[in-house]
C-alpha angles and dihedrals in degrees: 000000000000127000129201110227101177144294111347115229110232124229091229125078132229126222096263088057093050092052091060122113115265099029096105112112095016127125108246137179125215139169133213148116123291102250095181141336121220107195113201097172112261091013126048135180115226110194114203121204114218133176093266103035147301129318125198118222123187121219116200117185112246096016103055094076096229140060114261090218089069091064126083135185110267093026114134116227150170110228132193129195151113116301113228136170117252121170093200094055123088105276092006097274138091139181122234100218121235097165145353136205117205111219098180139349128213118245096211137037117263111275093209131041093244094163091067116102091235118031098225101194134107124283090242093055090049092050096044089054097032099150089054099040092055090061086077107100096229094047091048092049091065092064094043086059088047088056089052090054093054091042090054091047093053098041095046094049092046085056090052095055099261124149120222113232134181116214128191122269096205116068145158093240138017125245092222100045120206129105102278095100134127103236125202142173111255106192092315093318125106114250141165140214109248120255090198141356086234101123093044097048091048090053091050091055084073087058108036104013092223124041138166138184139185115204148114125296127190132221120183093202117143096225127135107192137129092252103046134081132177091221121029139158114257124199105209135182135172124189132188133213094043125159092212147330088282087075087064093050091048091051091051089049089054091050093051091048092050093045096048089051088050094051090045092057107027101031102038091125095058091043090055092047092055095036092235126170108202117237124253115261104162091105129003120201120229123207132178117254095240092045092049090055090050094050096053091041090056099042099040097033093239122152116233103239100173117030093189102054142037116240117213090250089055093051089050090051093046088055090047092048095054092043090053098040103037107010089245123157091188132041130180114221109202142191100038116193113274092232089062094050132076122261094259093060113113110242118228105262088215095051120011091197087078135048139226089248142109149194124218114219122199114198088337098313124110109238100160139040119188148132149139117314131217106261099175114093096213093047091048095051093046092053091050090053092045090057092052090245124141124227091230109129092014097078096108093043092052092046086063091063092040087066096047135278132193125238105281146160141172146169148231124228123201104229098196092048093049089048090048095055092042095056093039100246123145100209122061090215089070089066097040118091095213110003122211116203140135093298106026126075096143152100 
């Protein structure tokens, strides 16, 4: 009988172990995938791709212990050799090979030139061969930074006393209402894919006070733009006992500050690979919705066509305005019109045409929607009725408020959009592992 007693320490080393003092001159063993082979004749450079970067191995005919012709790009191997310092090599080290064990060989040539510094191919080609295109170091770095954003979100909110929850993605009714829903048959009953965890996270404020979630949301909108997806990852939180929606904006500012520091310290390699300068988060301006429209109309001589909504061009100009006037990368736009916000949004007590809500724009693109919610049962039911909605499907949600709820609010952040702006891409599909849009259901 055999017993598992914990994580087994492998015989092979990772890059961080190779960089330690005292390793030079030692015989080491590593594994990885052959990223590229540069054959110079009697000497060749075999570059291995590992989970945290590239490692240069030097093949010398007669001393490497194998025939270079047996090795192919994309083969996975276990290599052995002498570790030496070499300033010109990736990471400043290399291995003089004395032997290699082939773990697997590809059966076809690589369809994309992943070893190139920039993967100069179309977005369609990258998405069609996603698991291959992401082997490119620069493409992979985008998603390591995306990991850092989620890590920062989780770690910061844990520090702030939030509880992580996991809500269902199949429901009888959507939190947002409207007709843009993916509908499905759920054991002979109508159901929808959730557009947001909104109703659930509000209900959980009555349990844990502060909650957050990271998960997919679904929008059946027939758009085909560079900024929209039909499935994306939302970073959501909801917090109780707030004094106003400004508390929510302050919490998001704290998250951004924490996360940018995390990226700076823990993801410096990826930032360098992509040539990224992190945005400023020390202070983020906030401007009313109506005032923001006036400011860009005045400065950029643009007529206000729709007083109750922000057009994409207006968002871009708002971002430009605050960059030029205040050097700001982010800007909160507050007090959105009530008709453009869901039924649960708290109306401004001084002017019910507007709500105690906000969007956060990053370089002119909306990445967050949030605000204060209605917590009074009577006020909530009256607003539902005023909008011509029925309470069908909302009974348990409303019961939560019938039995008392604190003042609360929250937000949802589009992970792929935030990553897109951070890495300087102009299409959200570039920062989505496997995009789902009007035309793409595979891979």
